[in-house]
Structures are given as structure tokens and as C-alpha cells.
C-alpha positions as CSV (number, residue, x, y, z in Angstrom):
1,M,0.0,0.0,0.0
2,I,1.4,3.4,-1.0
3,K,-0.5,6.6,0.0
4,G,-3.5,4.4,0.7
5,N,-3.5,2.8,-2.8
6,P,-3.1,-0.9,-3.5
7,C,0.0,-1.2,-5.7
8,K,2.3,-3.7,-7.4
9,C,6.0,-3.1,-6.6
10,I,8.2,-2.9,-9.7
11,E,11.5,-1.6,-8.3
12,V,13.2,-1.3,-4.9
13,S,16.5,0.4,-4.2
14,T,18.2,1.2,-0.9
15,S,20.5,4.0,0.2
16,K,23.4,3.7,2.6
17,T,23.0,4.2,6.3
18,G,22.9,7.9,7.1
19,K,24.1,9.8,10.1
20,H,20.8,9.0,11.9
21,G,21.5,5.3,11.5
22,H,18.6,4.3,9.1
23,A,19.1,3.0,5.6
24,K,16.3,4.2,3.3
25,A,14.3,2.1,0.8
26,H,13.0,3.8,-2.4
27,I,10.0,1.9,-3.6
28,V,8.5,2.3,-7.1
29,A,5.1,0.7,-7.8
30,L,2.1,0.9,-10.0
31,D,-1.5,1.3,-8.7
32,I,-3.2,-2.0,-9.6
33,F,-6.4,-0.2,-10.7
34,T,-5.2,3.0,-12.5
35,G,-1.7,2.0,-13.5
36,K,-0.4,5.3,-12.0
37,K,3.2,5.3,-10.9
38,M,3.6,5.6,-7.2
39,E,6.7,6.1,-5.1
40,E,7.5,5.7,-1.4
41,L,10.7,6.5,0.6
42,C,10.9,4.8,4.0
43,P,13.4,3.4,6.5
44,C,14.3,-0.2,5.7
45,S,13.4,-1.3,9.2
46,H,9.8,-0.2,8.8
47,N,6.9,-2.4,7.6
48,L,4.4,-1.6,4.8
49,A,0.8,-2.7,4.7
50,V,0.0,-5.3,2.1
51,P,-3.4,-5.2,0.3
52,F,-5.6,-8.3,0.2
53,V,-6.3,-8.8,-3.5
54,T,-8.7,-11.3,-5.1
55,R,-9.4,-12.2,-8.7
56,T,-12.7,-13.7,-9.7
57,E,-14.0,-14.8,-13.1
58,Y,-17.5,-14.0,-14.4
59,T,-19.4,-14.7,-17.7
60,V,-20.5,-11.6,-19.5
61,M,-24.3,-11.8,-20.0
62,D,-24.9,-8.3,-21.4
63,I,-23.2,-5.0,-22.0
64,A,-25.3,-1.8,-21.7
65,G,-24.7,1.3,-23.9
66,D,-23.1,3.1,-20.9
67,G,-20.6,0.3,-20.4
68,Q,-22.4,-1.4,-17.5
69,L,-21.8,-5.1,-17.4
70,S,-24.3,-7.8,-16.5
71,L,-22.2,-10.7,-15.2
72,L,-22.9,-14.3,-14.2
73,T,-21.1,-15.9,-11.2
74,E,-20.1,-19.6,-11.2
75,G,-23.0,-20.2,-8.8
76,G,-25.5,-18.9,-11.4
77,E,-26.2,-15.5,-9.8
78,E,-26.2,-12.2,-11.6
79,K,-23.8,-9.4,-10.7
80,N,-24.7,-5.9,-12.1
81,D,-22.3,-3.5,-10.3
82,M,-19.4,-3.5,-12.7
83,N,-18.5,-1.4,-15.7
84,L,-16.1,-1.7,-18.6
85,P,-12.7,-0.4,-17.5
86,A,-11.8,3.2,-18.7
87,S,-8.9,4.5,-16.6
88,N,-6.3,4.6,-19.4
89,D,-5.4,3.5,-23.0
90,D,-4.9,-0.1,-22.0
91,D,-8.4,-0.1,-20.4
92,A,-9.9,1.4,-23.5
93,K,-8.3,-1.4,-25.6
94,L,-9.5,-4.1,-23.2
95,S,-13.1,-2.6,-23.3
96,N,-13.1,-2.6,-27.1
97,D,-11.9,-6.2,-27.2
98,I,-14.6,-7.3,-24.8
99,K,-17.3,-5.5,-26.7
100,K,-16.0,-6.9,-30.0
101,D,-15.9,-10.5,-28.9
102,F,-19.3,-10.2,-27.1
103,G,-20.8,-8.6,-30.2
104,E,-19.7,-11.6,-32.3
105,G,-21.7,-13.9,-30.1
106,K,-18.7,-15.4,-28.3
107,N,-18.8,-16.6,-24.7
108,V,-16.7,-13.9,-23.0
109,I,-15.2,-14.5,-19.5
110,V,-13.8,-11.5,-17.6
111,T,-11.5,-11.4,-14.6
112,V,-12.5,-8.9,-11.8
113,Q,-9.7,-7.8,-9.5
114,S,-10.8,-6.6,-6.0
115,A,-8.9,-4.9,-3.2
116,C,-9.6,-2.2,-0.5
117,G,-13.2,-1.8,-1.5
118,Q,-12.4,-1.3,-5.2
119,A,-13.0,-3.6,-8.1
120,K,-12.1,-3.5,-11.8
121,V,-12.2,-5.8,-14.9
122,I,-8.5,-6.5,-15.7
123,L,-8.6,-9.4,-18.2
124,H,-10.9,-11.2,-20.6
125,K,-10.9,-14.5,-22.5
126,V,-13.2,-16.4,-24.8
127,A,-14.5,-19.7,-23.5
128,D,-15.1,-22.7,-25.7
129,K,-18.6,-23.5,-24.4
130,A,-21.6,-21.7,-25.7
131,K,-22.7,-18.3,-24.3
132,P,-25.5,-18.7,-21.6
133,D,-28.9,-17.4,-22.5
134,K,-29.7,-14.4,-20.2
135,A,-33.4,-15.0,-20.2
136,K,-33.0,-18.7,-19.1
137,V,-30.5,-17.7,-16.5
138,E,-32.8,-15.1,-15.0
139,E,-35.7,-17.6,-14.9
140,A,-33.6,-20.2,-13.3
141,G,-32.5,-17.7,-10.7
142,K,-36.1,-16.8,-9.9
143,E,-37.0,-20.5,-9.5
144,K,-33.9,-21.1,-7.3
145,K,-34.9,-18.1,-5.1
146,V,-38.5,-19.3,-4.7
147,K,-37.3,-22.8,-3.8
148,V,-34.9,-21.5,-1.1
149,E,-37.5,-19.2,0.4
150,T,-40.0,-22.1,0.5
151,E,-37.7,-24.6,2.1
152,A,-36.0,-22.3,4.6
153,P,-38.1,-19.2,5.3
154,G,-36.1,-16.5,7.2
155,K,-32.7,-18.2,6.5
156,I,-29.9,-17.3,4.1
157,S,-27.0,-19.3,2.8
158,A,-23.4,-18.7,3.9
159,E,-22.7,-17.0,0.6
160,G,-25.7,-14.8,1.0
161,F,-24.6,-13.8,4.5
162,L,-21.1,-12.9,3.2
163,R,-22.6,-10.8,0.4
164,N,-24.9,-8.9,2.8
165,L,-22.0,-8.4,5.2
166,A,-19.8,-7.0,2.4
167,S,-22.6,-4.5,1.5
168,E,-22.9,-3.4,5.1
169,H,-19.1,-2.7,5.1
170,G,-19.4,-0.7,1.9
171,L,-17.6,-3.3,-0.2
172,P,-18.5,-5.1,-3.5
173,A,-21.0,-7.9,-2.9
174,E,-18.5,-10.5,-3.9
175,H,-15.7,-9.2,-1.8
176,Y,-16.1,-11.7,1.1
177,A,-17.7,-14.5,-0.9
178,A,-15.0,-14.8,-3.7
179,P,-13.0,-18.0,-3.7
180,K,-10.0,-18.0,-1.4
181,T,-7.2,-20.2,-0.1
182,Q,-7.4,-22.0,3.2
183,V,-5.2,-19.4,4.8
184,E,-7.1,-16.5,3.3
185,W,-10.4,-18.0,4.6
186,E,-9.0,-18.4,8.1
187,K,-7.8,-14.7,8.1
188,L,-11.1,-13.5,6.8
189,V,-13.2,-15.5,9.4
190,T,-11.0,-14.2,12.2
191,S,-11.4,-10.6,11.0
192,L,-15.2,-10.9,10.5
193,A,-15.7,-12.6,13.9
194,S,-13.9,-9.7,15.6
195,K,-16.1,-7.1,13.7
196,I,-19.3,-9.0,14.5
197,F,-18.4,-9.4,18.2
198,S,-17.7,-5.6,18.4
199,K,-21.0,-4.8,16.7
200,H,-23.0,-6.9,19.2
201,A,-21.0,-5.7,22.2
202,E,-22.1,-2.1,21.4
203,L,-25.8,-3.1,21.4
């Protein structure tokens, strides 16, 4: 993290120990969302915060005229809070490639990178399988929702709970529910347990 922004380090250089006894590290990095070059100068003995970054793949169901994406999760749920990237020239090229492939009727898969409450489409690929029919997916989603509500009124799934919790914390709905490693899940559960305990302790 540099100046509050999640970054990818591209260069580190160190200076000799000065008269105050601290060698300095000069860090050059790129913001993972904007591509902007960031620099930080700090003592080598200090620690820097490391952002928690996730990448999740979604199937593109539709692209609105304003660039809003209608995405489909692996679980068959719709995600409608993402737009085509537009921060720089590379983003413009990626957006054009996505629209071109989608317009040709291809099954387009995009990768969404999330960190620090931000999310952005960073990659895309064309899958071999046929593109899902949006109308059928929406209908299947309605049937699934009705079935769940009928079988377990007043209850939600673990994924639903995580999505709701992310929204309460001002994060993208998939931030907590996205696939993670064993260690990442353990860290997340520990963090959320602390937040939930603090919330109830204040009541």
C-alpha cells in the first residue's frame, strides 16, 4: 500500500545508512487499478501494509450502452455492479476487445480484481462453451430463489450472509464470498468474527 492505494511493486533500491542510523528504501510501484506510478521512501526497518487482493472470473451476459456489465457468477447469480474499464489507454483497448468478442456472439469471460473496497475488470478471454442465454439464467435464478424461500423461510446461505456483510461494510457484494485459499479464509473469518463481536458488544 502506497499513500492508501493498493500497488504492485516494480522496483526497490536502498541507500546507505545515514548519520541518523537508518538506511532508506526507495520503492516504485504501479497502482493496480489505475496503472499510475507511485513512489515511497521509508526506513528499511519499517513495515508496509500489504493489500488483500482477489481475482474472480465471471461470464458476460450483457453490455449496456453506458458500459455497465451484466455478469454471471459460477453459482449462477447475476452481478450488475461492474462497468467496462476506462482509466487509461490499456483499459480502452480491453473494453473494445470485450465488446467486439461479445458482439460476435462469443462466450466472454472477464476477470475482476478486487482490493480495498475497489473492483475492476482487468482481463478477458473467450470460452469454448456456448454463451449462456440471459433469459433462461434469470428464470432459473427466480426458481432457485423461490425454492430456497419455500424450504427455509427467514434463512440465508453462507454465501448470501457474506454478500450482505460486504454490502454493510461498503464493499463489493462478492468481496467476502469470492473463492479463497485455506489461509485466506482463516484470516477473513478471524477478522469478521472480531467485527461482528464488536458490533453486538455495542448493542
